[in-house]
Structures are given as structure tokens and as C-alpha cells.
N, C-alpha and C positions, 0 to 999 in steps of 0.2 A: 439243356433246352436251347434251341437256336433262336436268334433274334426274331426270325420270321414267325415263330410259333409262340413267342412269349405273350403273356396276358396283355402287356402294354401295347404291343404292335397289333394284336387282335382288336383291342378296343379302338385304336386309331383307324384301322381299316373299317370297322363298323361305323365310326363317326364319319369317315370320308364318304361312305356309301349312303348316308342319310339323304332323304329326299331333298332337304333344303339346299344341298350342294349340287343337285342335278342340273345339267345345262339348261333344261327347259324352264327352270325357275330363276335363272340368273337375272333377267330383266327386273322382275319384281324385287329380287334380292338387292340389286343395285339401288333401286328406289328406296327400299327400307334403309339401307346403309346411308344413303345420301341425306334423307330427311332426318334420320336420327343424329347424324353428324351435326347438322344445323341446330337441332334442338339442344344438343349437348354444348355447342358453342354458346348459345344463348344462356343456358343454365350455368355454365362455368364462367360467364362474363367475358368470354373471349370475343364476343360480338355484342354490341348494344341491343337492348330489348326495350319495349315500350315502358314497362314499369316492373323491372325485376324485383325491386324491393317489396312490392305489394303481393307478388306471387310466391316469393320464397319464404314468407313468414312462417308457414306451417312447419317447414323443415327445422327451423330454430326451436320451435316448440317441441318437436319430436326429440331434439337433442337434449333439451332440458328434462323432459320426461325420462329419457334413457338414463341420464345421470341420477335421477331420483330412484329409478328401479334398480340400479346397480347397488344401492344402499339398502335393498331389502323390502321395498314397498311400492305399490302403485301410487301414482300422483293423485290420491283420493281427494286432497284438499283443493285441487284445481278444478273449477267447474267446467273447464274446457275438455277435461278427460271424460270422454263419452264413448269409449271403445271397449269391446270385449277383451278378456284376459290375454288371448294369444297375440293381440296387437303389440304386446310387450316384446315378443320375439322379433317382429319386424323392425321395431324401433331400436332395439339393442344390437341387432346384427351389424349395422354400419359402424358401431364402435369397435368391433373386431377388425373391420377393414381399415378403420382410421389409424390403426397402429403402424401402417406402412408409411404414414407421414402425409396423407392427403386431407386429413381432417374429417369430421363427421359429415358436414354438409356435402362435400364432394363425394364421399363414400356412399351417401344415400343416393346421389344421382346415378352412380355406376350400378348400385343395387337395383334401382328402378329400370335402368337400361337393360340389365340382364333379364329381368322379368318380362320386359317388352320383347326381347329376343326370344324368350321361351314361347310367348303367345304366337309370335310370327312362325316359329318352327312348328308348333302344334297345328296351325292353320295350313301350312304347307303339307304336313303329313296327312291332314284330313283331305285336302284336295288330291293328293297322290292316291290315297285309298279309294276315293270315289272314282278317280280315273281308271284304276285297276278293275273296279267292279263293273263299270259301264263300258269299258273299252274305248272311251273317247279321250280326247285331249283334256288335260286338267282345266277345270273351270276355276278361275282365280278371283272372281268378284269378291269373295269373302276375304281373301288375303289383301286385295287392294283396299277394301273397306277399312281394314286395320291399319294399313300403311298410311293411307291418306287421311283417314279420320283422326288418327293419333297426331299426325302432323298439324291438322287443322286446329287442334286444341292448343297447340303451342307448348312451351316448356313446362307448363303445369303438369304435363304427362309424367315428368320426372321429378316434380316438386310436391307430389302427394303420393301416399302409399297405395292408392287405389289400383294402380297398374299391377302391383304385386298380388293384390287380392284377385284381380281379374285373371292373372296367370293361373292361380289355384282353381278358379271356377272353370275356366276353359279346359284345364287339365282334367278336372273332375267330370267333364262331359266327353272328352275325346281321347284321353290317355289310353294306350293300348299295350297290353303285354302279349308279345308274339310267342307262338309255339316254336319250340326248338327240338333238337334231338333228345334233350333231357326233360323237356316240358311238353306234355301232350296238349293237343288243342283244347281238350276239356279243362285241363289245369290252367291253361292260358286264359280261357274265358272266365274262370273263377277269379283268377288273380286280377284280371282287367277290372271287374266290377268291385273287387275289394279295394284296389288302388283308387278307383274313381270315388268310392265312398269316403275313403280317408281324406282325399284332397278336398272334397266338398265340405266335410266336417271341419277340416282345418281352416278352410276359407270362412266358414260360419263363425268360428271363434276368433277370427282376425277382424272381420267386419260384417258380421251377421248376414248380409244379403245373399251369399251363395246358398244358404239353407233353402231358399225358395226354389232352387233348381231341382230339388228332390221331387217336385210336382210332375216332372216329365219322365221319371225313371220307368223302366219296363215293369210289368207285373211279374208275379211269380218269383222264382228263386234268385234271378239276377237282381231285381229291385230290392228284395229282402236282404240279399248279401250286401248291396251298396249301402242301404240304410243302417244295417247293423254295424258295418265298418265305420260309417260316419259317426254313429253314436259312441262306439268304443273309442274312436279317435278323440272325440270331444271330451269324454270323461277322463281319459288318460292325460290329455294335454292340460285341461283345466285343473285337474287334480294336482299335477306336478307344479303348475304355476301358483296355485293357491297355497301349496305347501312351502314354496320358496319365497313368495311375495305376499305381503298382507294387503287387504283391501281389494281383492280380486273382483268383487261384485259392486264396487262403488260406482261404476259407470251407469248402473241402472237408475240411481237417483238423479244423476245429472241429465240423463236423457229425458226423464219425465217432465223436467221443468222448461223444456224448449218451447219457444213461441214460433210464430210464422216468419221464416227468414225471407228477406226482400226478393229473392230469386225464385221462391216457391210458386207453384201454380196458384195456390190460394191467396198469394199476396197481390197478384196482378189486379184483381178487381178493386181492392182497397187502394192501391196506388193510383189507378186511373180515377177512382172516385175523389182522391185528394186534389186532382186538378180542378174539381168543381166545388171545393170547399169542405170535403169530408175531413173531420178532425183526426187524422192518423199521422204518426210520425215514426221515424226510425231511431231505434235505440240499440246500443251494443250490450248484449247480455249473453252469458253462457258461451262466449266465443263466437257469437253470430250477430250480424246486423239484422235485427228483426223488428217487426211492426208493433206499435203500441197505440191503442185507441179503442173506441167503442166497437165491440164485436170481435176483436182479434182473438181474445182468449177463447171465446166460444167456438170460433172457426178452428182454432188450433186443436181443441178437444174433438171437434167433429171430424177433423182430418184423420185421427186415429180410427174412428168408427168407419170412415170410408175405406181406409186401408183394409180393415177387417172384412168389410163387405166385398171388396174386390177379391181378397183371398178366398172368401167364402164361395164366390162364383166359380173360381178356378177349382176349388175343392169339390164343389158339387159336380162340375164337369168330370173331374177325375173319378169320383165315386159312382156316378150315375150314368155317364155317357161315354166313358172311356172304354174302348174294347181292347183288351190286352193282345189279342191276336193281330190287331192292326197296328201295333206299336212299330215305330221305326226310329232310327236316330234323328231324322228330320223332325218328327213329332216331339221328341224329347227337347230339341232346341226351341221349337215353336212354343211349347208350354212354358219352358223356363223364361224365354224372352217376354212372353205375355205377362206372366206374374211379376217379372222384374219391372216392366213398364207400369203396371198397377202400383207397385211399391214406390216408384220414383215420382209419379204424378200426384199421388196422394200424400207424399211426405211433407212434413212441415219445413223441410230444408231441401233445396235443390241446387247444390253447388255445382260449378262447371265440371268438376272431376267426376260427378256421377255419370256423365256421358261416357266416361271410359268404360264403365260396366256395360252400358248399352251398346257401345261399339263392339265390344267383345262378343256379345250374344248376337248382334246384328251380323257380324262376320260369319258366325256359324250358320245362321239361317241362310244368308246369301250364297254360301258355298253349296247349298242344296238347291240352287235355282238355275243350274246350268242347262244348256240345250239337251233335250232328251232325258233330263234328270230333274224335272221341276217337282221336287218332293215337298218343298216348304210352302207353308201357307202365309208366311210373314214377309214376303219380298217387298210388298208396298210399305208396311209399317217400318221395316228395316231401312228402306231408302229415306223415309221421312225422318227417322232418327239421324241418319247420315247428313241430311240437309241441315239439321240443327247444329251440327258441329261447325258449319261454315260461319256462324255468327258468334261462336263461343268467345273468341278473343276480343271481338267487338264489345260484347257484353262485359267481359272481365279479362283484362283489367282496364281496357281503353275507356269505356263509358261507365265504369262502376261508381264513380263519384256522382254521376247523374242518377244512377239507379238508387243510390242511398238517399238522395234528396228528391226522388220522384220526378226527375226532369223528364221532359217529353220524349226525347230520342232514346235515352237509356231505358226508360220504362216501356216504350213501344217495342224495342228490340226484344226485351225479356218477355213481354206479353205475347209477341208473335211466336217466339220459340216455344213458350208454354202451350200456346194454342195448337201448334203442330204436334207437340208431344201428347197432348190430350186427345187429339184426333187419332193419332197413331194407336193409342191405348184402346180407344173405342173400336177401331177397325180390327185390332188384334183380338180383342175379346170376342167380337162378332165372328171372325173367321175361325177361331178355335172352337167356339160353341157350335157353329153350323157345320163344321167339318164332319162331325159324327152323325149328322142327319143325311149325309149323302148316301146314295144307293150303295149297298154293300157289294163288294166284288163277288163275282160268280164263284161259289165255293168249289165248284169242280175245276174251273180254270183249265189251263193246258195240262195235258197228261203229265203226271209226275211233279206238278207244281204245288206249292203250299198255298193255303187260303190267303188271298190278299197279296200274293207275291207278284212282283213285276217280272214278266217273262224275260229271261236272259240275265236278270240281275243276280248278283252274288250276295249272300248274307254278310252281315258285319263280321260275324265270327269266322266265316270262310276266308274273308279278306285278311284276317289276322294270321291265318295259317299259311297264306301264300298259295302258290299253284300246286296242282297235283293232289288236291284233296277234294272230297265230296262230303256234303252235309248229311248227317244222320241225326234226325230228331231224337233226343233223349230227354224225356220229361219236359221241363221248361227251358232247357239249354239246347244249343245246337252243337252236337259233337261232330268233330271233323276227323275222318279217318282217311288214311291213304287210299288212293284209287285201287279198287279191287279188294278192299278189306271186307270183312263179313258184315252182316246187317246189324242194326242196333239191338241192344239187349232185349230179350223177350219181356213183354209186359210194359214196355215204355209207352207212354201216351204221346201220340204224334201231336206236335204243335207247330203252327206256321212259323217258319224262319223269318226273322225280321229282315227286311230288305230296305235298301236306300232307294 
């Protein structure tokens, strides 16, 4: 076997041909590299930062938990352990890297940087696919949102494991298996939704929230395949972890005892009321700075009900107003973004790293808002979320001492951010709800087009297969056959191809 045809050289050629290395993405690539270089300098203490000690604390906690888990059990006795079982994988992985001599903390930073790079590459790939489908120059607002939004959050991006979960979630929405000479387009389509389901399932057992992204999956076989893959992945991963480590479900009890954290949306009215004498104070319990005083426990319980109410609204939309034939990738991102906003604003805790989740989903939505390709409903709420990132470092760590003591400036900044997030949630819910009341597209459409299809647009599955293929509807999937191939199998029910 010659060096040119060896598997290693073939893999290198495929890597070099990846969209992220294309000349037209160099500018945003340089910005990503430059901003992440600065963040790593701050994280590694190569450059001074406002209050590195207050930001880095969670990584030391992860290290302690990883040591406990290497001895065969979850840290069940620690009330700060409030994470699903697969979080153990994330926290123990840096111990493997640490053997090269850089220590657990620095290993974690590089692990988080790698996850950040994965999100960046996935967003570039998404922009490249949309460009191929529309025949326009790549629209990079989603990529820029991730690059600049992550930088606005500061080194906390690498000092929490949320960026790793976000990589799983974004992968669960955009990861694509391409057709090859050995893999037919139909097989590629099936593998794509299986992989997406596994990634979303893994994300859910690492930090729960990616499970809400299932709300936007397509109907029919693709959605079922993704859900089944997610469930199988969850069962297998949790089963293996439960067999190897005791106390796998201990996090449930610790979660239920949480109060209202000082940065949560529900905390702002109490903190403002304290300026006028309302008897509320900040206490440190369950690893959080949370409020104690009349009514706080009642509101903490009510927050759970409001979360369920918000989920119920989205579920009602999905069951009663969602039209499977009008599904598109943009609608999947919009639904996931909306339900995630509901989850964040009704949560009893709203730590700065939660914005990492929202930036990832905002980036996916904004990628669908390019000229001639305005498929997203969430451009305005996504931009509102991005605006919130601008005050993130001001709120924490710069003014956090004021926030804890209900000082005017710190409380005002948090309250303003929460108000913007609340408004974004209301707008998102309204847009998602009203989208299905719009006039249905002409079923006839242009000759040869699928119902609801955009003239000239290519389906997502067709983009996976590359050029020289035509779409043939087969049941709920879109089969791609080489140009000139025969028609779809007899008896197949035509379904509209999903288009961006």
C-alpha cells in the first residue's frame, strides 16, 4: 500500500478538506483562535484576570469528585453533587490527560477548549451546508455569535463543563453522516438521526437540559429513530455507570432541596424589595448563594410548576399545532431554543454558565437568518440573549459581592439581564405558537415541488449526499439516488422533503 493510499493519509486529506479550513472561513477562524488564546491565557494565569479565584472554584470541586469516583462511588454525601450519572465521565476524563504532567485543572481547561472547537467546527459545517443549498455566500452570524458570545462570557467558558454539554447538544442537532460509495444516501440518513439521538441522550445524562431539544425533532421515522437511539444510549450509559459506581441517583435528592439562587429570575423581585426593608437575606446552602426569607420557599416550589407549565405549552404546540410536513431544521432549532429559554428563566438557579447553552442554540437559529434564507423565527430572541452576554462578566465576578448583599448596581445589572431573558422567552413562545397559524403554503406549489418546499432549495438529506443526486420520497425519509436512477419503490407514500 502506497503512502498516498494509506488510511492515515486518506484521513488527513479528509480533515484538510473540512469546511472549517476553507479560505472563506479564515477570518472568523482567526477571531476564534485569537479570542480563545486570550481566554486560555486568563484561565492558565498567564495573564491577570479580575477574580480568577472566584471563577475557578468549580474545577477544584470537579477534581475532588473525580478522586471520589475513582474509588468506586459517586460523591453522594456532598450536597453540591447535583448532576446526572454521566457527568462522572466528563469529570474523570481530565484525570487521564493529567498523566502527561499538566495536572487536573489545566487538563480540564484543554478539554473544554476542545469542546469549544467542536462547536465552532459544527457551526462552520452548518453554514457551509446552508450555503450549498441556497447557492449563496455563507452566512456566518451564527458562527460569530458563538465566537463573540463565548468571549464575552470570559474564562468561565473553560472553567465549567457546560461547554462540553453544549457541544453534545449542538452535535445532536446538526451532526451529519454523509453518503459514500459504501454508504447509500438512505443509510446515511438513518445513521444521521441515530447519531443525533445518541448525542442528545448522552447530553441529557451529563446535564439534563439537552433532553428538551427532542421537542423539535421531525415527525415520523426520523424522529422515532432519534428518540429510540437517545433512550437506548441513556439506558446503556446509566446502566454501566450504575454497575461501576454506587449512588448513581443520589443527585435527585440534592436537586430537590435547592432554593432560589441570587441570580435567578425569581430572585430579582425579592432582592429589589429588600432595598425597601423586605426581610430577605443571602445564605450559602447546597453549593449556591440563595435567598432566605418570607415567601422564598413558596416561590421556589412555584418555580417548578412554572417550568412544567412552560414545557406543557411547548408540548401542546407539538401535539396539537405542529405539522410534520412543514418541519425544517430551522423549526427544530427554534423549538429547542424556545423550550430551553423556558427552562432557564423558570429555573431556581441561573448561573452565568447557563448562557453557554443559550449561545449555542442562538447560534443555530441565527445561522438560519441569512439573506434570502430567513427560515428562523427566533432571530430577535436570539439577539436578546446575545445582548445578555455583554453584562455577564460585570455580574460575575466583578459585581458578585454586591449581588450577594443586594447592592444597588449588582442587583440592577442582574435584574436587567433577567428582564431581557424573560422578554425573550415570551417573544419566543409567541412566535413559535403563532407560526402554525400562518397561511398554509399552496399545496400545489411549483410543478414538481413538495408541499411547503422553498423553490430552488435543496433538502437536508440531499445536501448530505452532495451534488449529482436527486431526491426521491420514500415513506417518511428522503431517499437520494444518482441522477437518472429509477423512481422510488412502488407503494411509497410521498411526503414533503424538509427544506431549509
